[in-house]
DODONU-966454 format. One record per residue (C-alpha): x, y, z negated; residue in one letter; residue number from 1. Coordinates in nm, 4 decimals. Layout:
<rs>
         c1         c2         c3   resn   resi
          X          Y          Z      A    NUM
...
</rs>
This chain:
<rs>
         c1         c2         c3   resn   resi
     8.9618     8.9686   -13.7045      M      1
     9.0992     8.7858   -13.3986      S      2
     9.2223     8.9827   -13.0995      K      3
     9.0129     9.0185   -12.7847      L      4
     9.1141     8.7587   -12.5245      K      5
     9.1403     8.9057   -12.1739      V      6
     9.2162     8.7147   -11.8537      L      7
     9.3489     8.9214   -11.5617      Y      8
     9.2490     8.7685   -11.2300      L      9
     9.4036     8.8538   -10.8928      I     10
     9.4332     8.6594   -10.5678      N     11
     9.7807     8.7674   -10.4564      H     12
    10.0288     8.8412   -10.7351      A     13
    10.2456     9.0659   -10.5183      G     14
    10.4206     9.4003   -10.5621      K     15
    10.1785     9.6763   -10.4607      A     16
     9.9912     9.9377   -10.6636      G     17
     9.7177     9.7026   -10.7878      T     18
     9.9791     9.4685   -10.9290      E     19
    10.1420     9.7634   -11.1051      K     20
     9.8015     9.8465   -11.2533      Y     21
     9.7630     9.4940   -11.3933      V     22
    10.1188     9.4923   -11.5247      Y     23
    10.0624     9.8209   -11.7110      N     24
     9.7447     9.6893   -11.8742      L     25
     9.8998     9.3606   -11.9846      V     26
    10.2250     9.5148   -12.1075      K     27
    10.0325     9.7691   -12.3158      T     28
     9.7519     9.5540   -12.4566      Y     29
     9.9137     9.2155   -12.5149      N     30
     9.9931     9.1470   -12.8790      G     31
     9.8530     9.4846   -12.9855      V     32
     9.4892     9.5182   -12.8831      D     33
     9.4428     9.1883   -12.7019      A     34
     9.5727     8.8432   -12.6254      E     35
     9.6314     8.8450   -12.2506      C     36
     9.6165     8.5676   -11.9916      Y     37
     9.6845     8.5765   -11.6173      F     38
     9.5314     8.3837   -11.3264      A     39
     9.6339     8.4068   -10.9609      Y     40
     9.6132     8.2201   -10.6317      S     41
     9.9239     8.3278   -10.4380      E     42
    10.2515     8.3795   -10.6320      P     43
    10.4712     8.6876   -10.6053      G     44
    10.6535     8.9536   -10.8045      L     45
    10.3636     9.0104   -11.0459      L     46
    10.3667     8.6429   -11.1462      L     47
    10.7379     8.6722   -11.2248      E     48
    10.6676     8.9810   -11.4360      Q     49
    10.3881     8.8059   -11.6261      M     50
    10.6180     8.5133   -11.6976      Q     51
    10.8871     8.7513   -11.8229      E     52
    10.6300     8.8995   -12.0635      L     53
    10.5479     8.5501   -12.1878      G     54
    10.1873     8.5630   -12.0642      I     55
    10.0129     8.2258   -12.0112      P     56
     9.9680     8.1909   -11.6328      C     57
     9.7138     7.9773   -11.4466      F     58
     9.7181     7.9137   -11.0705      Q     59
     9.3659     7.9095   -10.9299      L     60
     9.3146     7.8493   -10.5584      T     61
     9.0505     8.0971   -10.4376      M     62
     8.9596     8.0193   -10.0758      K     63
     8.6791     8.2736   -10.0373      N     64
     8.4491     8.4931   -10.2503      P     65
     8.1927     8.2143   -10.2826      F     66
     8.4335     7.9374   -10.3855      D     67
     8.2279     7.7366   -10.6388      L     68
     8.5150     7.4972   -10.7064      K     69
     8.7310     7.7929   -10.8117      A     70
     8.4446     7.9315   -11.0215      A     71
     8.4040     7.6020   -11.2074      K     72
     8.7785     7.5757   -11.2695      A     73
     8.7881     7.9365   -11.3920      L     74
     8.4953     7.8751   -11.6274      A     75
     8.6637     7.5647   -11.7677      A     76
     8.9870     7.7542   -11.8306      Y     77
     8.8018     8.0398   -11.9994      C     78
     8.6079     7.8020   -12.2219      R     79
     8.9242     7.6168   -12.3189      E     80
     9.1060     7.9377   -12.4141      H     81
     8.7990     8.1180   -12.5511      K     82
     8.8388     8.4095   -12.3074      I     83
     8.6139     8.7082   -12.3868      D     84
     8.6735     8.9201   -12.0745      V     85
     8.7787     8.8493   -11.7159      I     86
     8.9228     9.1606   -11.5546      H     87
     8.9145     9.1301   -11.1743      T     88
     9.0806     9.3487   -10.9104      Q     89
     8.9230     9.2745   -10.5705      Y     90
     8.5818     9.1569   -10.4392      P     91
     8.6905     8.7952   -10.3857      R     92
     8.8065     8.7507   -10.7434      E     93
     8.5118     8.9478   -10.8772      N     94
     8.2536     8.7302   -10.7038      Y     95
     8.4284     8.4120   -10.8231      I     96
     8.4401     8.5445   -11.1793      A     97
     8.0688     8.6276   -11.1642      I     98
     7.9931     8.2800   -11.0265      L     99
     8.1901     8.1353   -11.3178      S    100
     7.9302     8.2864   -11.5527      K    101
     7.6907     8.0137   -11.4332      R    102
     7.9080     7.7689   -11.6254      Y    103
     8.0334     8.0068   -11.8974      N    104
     7.7664     8.2785   -11.9397      P    105
     7.9145     8.4508   -12.2450      E    106
     8.2242     8.5840   -12.0667      V    107
     8.2174     8.9522   -11.9651      R    108
     8.3416     9.0403   -11.6166      V    109
     8.5002     9.3822   -11.5662      V    110
     8.5948     9.4783   -11.2098      Y    111
     8.8379     9.7509   -11.1092      T    112
     8.7834     9.8678   -10.7521      C    113
     9.1108     9.9705   -10.5868      H    114
     8.9505    10.0123   -10.2437      L    115
     8.7912    10.2952   -10.0481      T    116
     8.6151    10.0869    -9.7873      L    117
     8.2649    10.1097    -9.6450      K    118
     8.1058     9.7642    -9.6419      N    119
     7.8917     9.5989    -9.3757      S    120
     7.5233     9.5262    -9.4414      L    121
     7.5782     9.1617    -9.5538      P    122
     7.8376     9.2760    -9.8094      W    123
     7.6070     9.5529    -9.9338      R    124
     7.3353     9.2943    -9.9926      I    125
     7.5651     9.0548   -10.1796      T    126
     7.7048     9.3469   -10.3806      N    127
     7.3548     9.4240   -10.5061      R    128
     7.3073     9.0620   -10.6068      L    129
     7.6477     9.0021   -10.7636      F    130
     7.7619     9.3271   -10.9239      T    131
     7.4517     9.3567   -11.1411      K    132
     7.6203     9.0787   -11.3426      H    133
     7.9369     9.2832   -11.3987      N    134
     7.9796     9.4184   -11.7497      H    135
     8.1438     9.7331   -11.6101      K    136
     8.2991     9.8483   -11.2811      I    137
     8.5950    10.0845   -11.2872      I    138
     8.6796    10.2967   -10.9850      S    139
     9.0267    10.4535   -10.9795      V    140
     8.9049    10.7579   -10.7844      C    141
     8.5879    10.9577   -10.7234      N    142
     8.5767    10.8693   -10.3545      K    143
     8.5814    10.5043   -10.4585      G    144
     8.2787    10.5584   -10.6808      K    145
     8.0869    10.7223   -10.3967      E    146
     8.1653    10.4306   -10.1673      L    147
     8.0732    10.1719   -10.4319      L    148
     7.7301    10.3311   -10.4661      I    149
     7.6937    10.3344   -10.0891      G    150
     7.8007     9.9690   -10.0860      N    151
     7.5117     9.8634   -10.3070      G    152
     7.6563     9.8947   -10.6580      V    153
     7.4361    10.0573   -10.9233      S    154
     7.5740    10.3944   -11.0292      A    155
     7.5154    10.3163   -11.3973      D    156
     7.7672    10.0300   -11.3754      K    157
     8.0507    10.2535   -11.2515      I    158
     8.3012    10.4656   -11.4401      V    159
     8.5995    10.6529   -11.2954      V    160
     8.9368    10.6056   -11.4629      V    161
     9.2407    10.7319   -11.2724      F    162
     9.5631    10.5372   -11.2362      N    163
     9.8378    10.6723   -11.4585      G    164
    10.2047    10.6563   -11.5498      I    165
    10.4134    10.6954   -11.8628      T    166
    10.5789    11.0375   -11.8199      P    167
    10.9575    11.0303   -11.8086      S    168
    11.1594    11.2312   -12.0594      E    169
    11.3695    11.4094   -11.7991      S    170
    11.3063    11.5463   -11.4514      V    171
    11.6665    11.6305   -11.3675      E    172
    11.7678    11.5745   -11.0072      K    173
    11.9681    11.2531   -10.9602      N    174
    12.2608    11.3865   -10.7597      M    175
    12.4639    11.0694   -10.8114      E    176
    12.1990    10.8761   -10.6190      K    177
    12.2278    11.1273   -10.3368      R    178
    12.6008    11.0660   -10.3229      Q    179
    12.5325    10.6918   -10.3018      E    180
    12.3229    10.7557    -9.9914      F    181
    12.5704    11.0084    -9.8507      G    182
    12.3187    11.2946    -9.8659      I    183
    12.4499    11.6497    -9.9131      D    184
    12.3240    11.8498   -10.2131      P    185
    12.1736    12.1131    -9.9818      D    186
    11.9780    11.8639    -9.7682      T    187
    11.6017    11.8627    -9.8331      F    188
    11.4982    11.5042    -9.9137      V    189
    11.1460    11.3880    -9.8243      I    190
    11.0350    11.0457    -9.9480      T    191
    10.7423    10.8114    -9.8990      T    192
    10.6870    10.4762   -10.0694      L    193
    10.4634    10.2719    -9.8429      A    194
    10.4021     9.9334    -9.6895      R    195
    10.4470     9.9142    -9.3134      Y    196
    10.0748     9.8630    -9.2580      H    197
     9.8406    10.0437    -9.0210      I    198
     9.6513    10.1910    -9.3196      A    199
     9.9630    10.3773    -9.4397      K    200
     9.9991    10.5895    -9.1245      G    201
    10.3778    10.5699    -9.0897      L    202
    10.3448    10.6080    -8.7127      D    203
    10.1602    10.9364    -8.7702      Y    204
    10.4228    11.0463    -9.0228      F    205
    10.6980    10.9690    -8.7715      T    206
    10.5260    11.1804    -8.5053      D    207
    10.4937    11.4592    -8.7645      S    208
    10.8668    11.4431    -8.8385      V    209
    10.9257    11.4811    -8.4666      N    210
    10.7190    11.8031    -8.4764      E    211
    10.8998    11.9202    -8.7908      L    212
    11.2366    11.8794    -8.6188      K    213
    11.1246    12.1341    -8.3592      K    214
    11.0000    12.3806    -8.6243      M    215
    11.2917    12.4219    -8.8631      T    216
    11.6675    12.4568    -8.8595      D    217
    11.6934    12.3566    -9.2264      K    218
    11.8682    12.0289    -9.3017      K    219
    11.6296    11.7543    -9.4072      F    220
    11.6127    11.3748    -9.4247      V    221
    11.3088    11.1494    -9.4600      V    222
    11.3288    10.8209    -9.6538      L    223
    11.0831    10.5389    -9.5785      Y    224
    11.0870    10.3021    -9.8779      V    225
    10.8981     9.9768    -9.8251      G    226
    10.8578     9.6742    -9.6018      D    227
    10.5811     9.5124    -9.4022      G    228
    10.4723     9.3729    -9.0678      E    229
    10.5099     9.7017    -8.8755      L    230
    10.8716     9.7673    -8.9815      F    231
    11.0209     9.6900    -8.6391      D    232
    10.7447     9.8757    -8.4546      E    233
    10.8120    10.1942    -8.6534      V    234
    11.1868    10.1416    -8.6050      K    235
    11.1342    10.1364    -8.2278      E    236
    10.9240    10.4550    -8.2509      Q    237
    11.1997    10.6312    -8.4489      I    238
    11.4585    10.5293    -8.1898      E    239
    11.2342    10.6285    -7.8987      R    240
    11.1889    10.9770    -8.0454      L    241
    11.5585    11.0118    -8.1281      G    242
    11.4944    11.0530    -8.5017      L    243
    11.7651    10.8177    -8.6306      E    244
    11.9395    11.1073    -8.8067      N    245
    11.6180    11.2397    -8.9618      E    246
    11.4503    10.9171    -9.0800      I    247
    11.6100    10.6349    -9.2778      R    248
    11.4287    10.3050    -9.3242      Q    249
    11.5410    10.1717    -9.6618      L    250
    11.3191     9.8630    -9.6819      G    251
    11.1794     9.7360   -10.0110      F    252
    11.3833     9.8579   -10.3080      R    253
    11.3671     9.8118   -10.6824      K    254
    11.5275    10.1530   -10.7463      D    255
    11.2344    10.3564   -10.6139      S    256
    11.2233    10.5695   -10.9298      Q    257
    11.5854    10.6727   -10.8797      E    258
    11.5077    10.7551   -10.5172      I    259
    11.2172    10.9756   -10.6265      L    260
    11.4491    11.1409   -10.8787      A    261
    11.6851    11.2463   -10.6020      M    262
    11.4056    11.3696   -10.3732      S    263
    11.2533    11.7129   -10.3172      D    264
    10.9124    11.6273   -10.1712      L    265
    10.6754    11.3314   -10.1587      Y    266
    10.4566    11.2587    -9.8554      V    267
    10.1566    11.0274    -9.8349      N    268
    10.0461    10.9753    -9.4747      S    269
     9.7668    10.7227    -9.5361      A    270
     9.5110    10.6691    -9.2629      K    271
     9.2500    10.4780    -9.4663      C    272
     9.1808    10.2447    -9.7607      F    273
     9.3742    10.4698   -10.0010      E    274
     9.2390    10.4771   -10.3551      A    275
     9.4507    10.6619   -10.6123      L    276
     9.8162    10.6171   -10.5196      S    277
    10.0540    10.5144   -10.7978      F    278
    10.3404    10.6378   -10.5830      A    279
    10.1993    10.9910   -10.5654      I    280
    10.1475    10.9998   -10.9423      V    281
    10.5033    10.8741   -10.9956      E    282
    10.6252    11.1503   -10.7655      A    283
    10.4367    11.4071   -10.9744      L    284
    10.6221    11.2793   -11.2799      D    285
    10.9479    11.3659   -11.1032      H    286
    10.8134    11.7191   -11.0417      A    287
    10.7824    11.6551   -10.6679      L    288
    10.5276    11.8619   -10.4752      P    289
    10.2966    11.6553   -10.2551      I    290
    10.1938    11.6676    -9.8905      V    291
     9.9185    11.4106    -9.8336      A    292
     9.6385    11.3224    -9.5974      T    293
     9.2869    11.4033    -9.7137      D    294
     9.1724    11.0427    -9.7541      V    295
     9.0529    10.8321   -10.0460      G    296
     9.1633    10.9498   -10.3875      G    297
     9.4317    11.1888   -10.2621      N    298
     9.1966    11.4811   -10.3254      S    299
     9.1725    11.3745   -10.6925      D    300
     9.5465    11.4407   -10.7134      I    301
     9.6056    11.7350   -10.4790      V    302
     9.3414    12.0029   -10.5265      N    303
     9.2844    12.3584   -10.6483      D    304
     9.2962    12.2457   -11.0107      E    305
     9.6355    12.0721   -10.9931      T    306
     9.7760    12.3077   -10.7245      N    307
    10.0671    12.0731   -10.6606      C    308
    10.0792    12.0573   -10.2824      G    309
     9.8896    12.0429    -9.9547      F    310
     9.6242    11.8138    -9.8089      L    311
     9.6139    11.7723    -9.4302      V    312
     9.3814    11.5901    -9.1950      E    313
     9.5098    11.2508    -9.0835      Y    314
     9.6360    11.2594    -8.7244      G    315
     9.7127    11.6334    -8.7191      D    316
    10.0889    11.6157    -8.6714      T    317
    10.1322    11.9916    -8.6498      K    318
     9.9493    12.0447    -8.9805      A    319
    10.1626    11.7820    -9.1510      M    320
    10.4809    11.9301    -9.0073      A    321
    10.3791    12.2845    -9.1038      Q    322
    10.2998    12.1817    -9.4617      A    323
    10.6409    12.0180    -9.4989      I    324
    10.8106    12.3173    -9.3329      K    325
    10.6473    12.5481    -9.5887      T    326
    10.7810    12.3323    -9.8714      M    327
    11.1310    12.3437    -9.7240      I    328
    11.1432    12.7174    -9.6550      E    329
    10.9217    12.8832    -9.9208      D    330
    11.1436    12.8579   -10.2293      T    331
    10.9095    13.0482   -10.4617      E    332
    10.6032    12.8520   -10.3565      G    333
    10.7958    12.5260   -10.3860      Y    334
    10.8908    12.5988   -10.7477      E    335
    10.5276    12.6687   -10.8373      K    336
    10.4132    12.3416   -10.6819      F    337
    10.6952    12.1545   -10.8557      S    338
    10.6030    12.2866   -11.2008      Q    339
    10.2350    12.2106   -11.1429      N    340
    10.3164    11.8569   -11.0286      A    341
    10.4865    11.7809   -11.3582      R    342
    10.1964    11.9365   -11.5537      K    343
     9.9502    11.7098   -11.3731      A    344
    10.1576    11.4019   -11.4555      A    345
    10.1670    11.4953   -11.8243      L    346
     9.7969    11.5703   -11.8602      S    347
     9.5683    11.4403   -11.5858      R    348
     9.7520    11.1117   -11.5180      F    349
     9.9012    11.0243   -11.8564      N    350
     9.8935    10.6447   -11.8796      L    351
     9.8488    10.6191   -12.2572      D    352
     9.5224    10.8125   -12.2530      E    353
     9.3900    10.6320   -11.9447      L    354
     9.4669    10.2892   -12.0939      L    355
     9.2760    10.3773   -12.4109      K    356
     8.9801    10.4747   -12.1956      E    357
     8.9996    10.1524   -11.9918      T    358
     9.0102     9.9255   -12.2987      F    359
     8.6806    10.0552   -12.4337      Q    360
     8.5003     9.9167   -12.1278      Y    361
     8.5836     9.5587   -12.2314      Y    362
     8.3188     9.5799   -12.5066      F    363
</rs>
């Protein structure tokens, strides 16, 4: 019996969490459960990774969600390669894939929603028209499912499958990495992996660090790992508040796992649009307690069941600062959160089990 042929379709083949999701699927399925293909519009790190895996890659210009030229080209490619399933990642690609069924009706279109965004009325109407042609819609968090239903998608089309990671074998603290950064062993290290985008709330996090500085005499340092259009704006804010000694802007780095391994706490300060953060789940794997804003899928990760940290309301700088202060100063409580974080990574967010669940929705 021939393997299932799956085409992964994404507009921008960049380096964020969605791209990591696609990479995990392709790396796991290709040559084992499926024969994988990749189509994109704008090149980036994910394209390089697909090429390294030896995946056939197809550049498809996708100007807008209703691009019939792109739909025809996609249908032709799928017919040529006998593609069974197109797995899309965002509304633009999903609509184009559905339009391609006009020219290649046998293909099944599976859509993973990585967004927690309330749509306008025109989008809700087109969602009702288009998504009824999806074979299945996967939401990576429960909040995402609620919003999909509110955005016009039929509930019976939607399943929730969390993002996951392959648990590491060891959770030992990477003290050598600390030495590389010149950080003392007794300094409490707080890390966030985030793009410098308004949705990630780094300005709010910076204001919270300013509050934290007033609350504790314990030594701490905050690491901002990532890049983006607001990098210089946040840099100016850090300088204006005199936080150059407390916050280090590391830019985009390929050693983020090593940085997590040398850290003590992970913070997610998202303002909006957050689904289920890969970075938080990766932090859990390193036994890092979490302080996060109560937005999107963060409550699927930090809750009474996992008991691995604190949720705070976005914009409440004192609440954020107090939660971090508790992590720094309450040694016994910290250890409990740390152990529970690792348990959650091993059970609730184990990639192998989640990938098995995802694959069944291709049929």
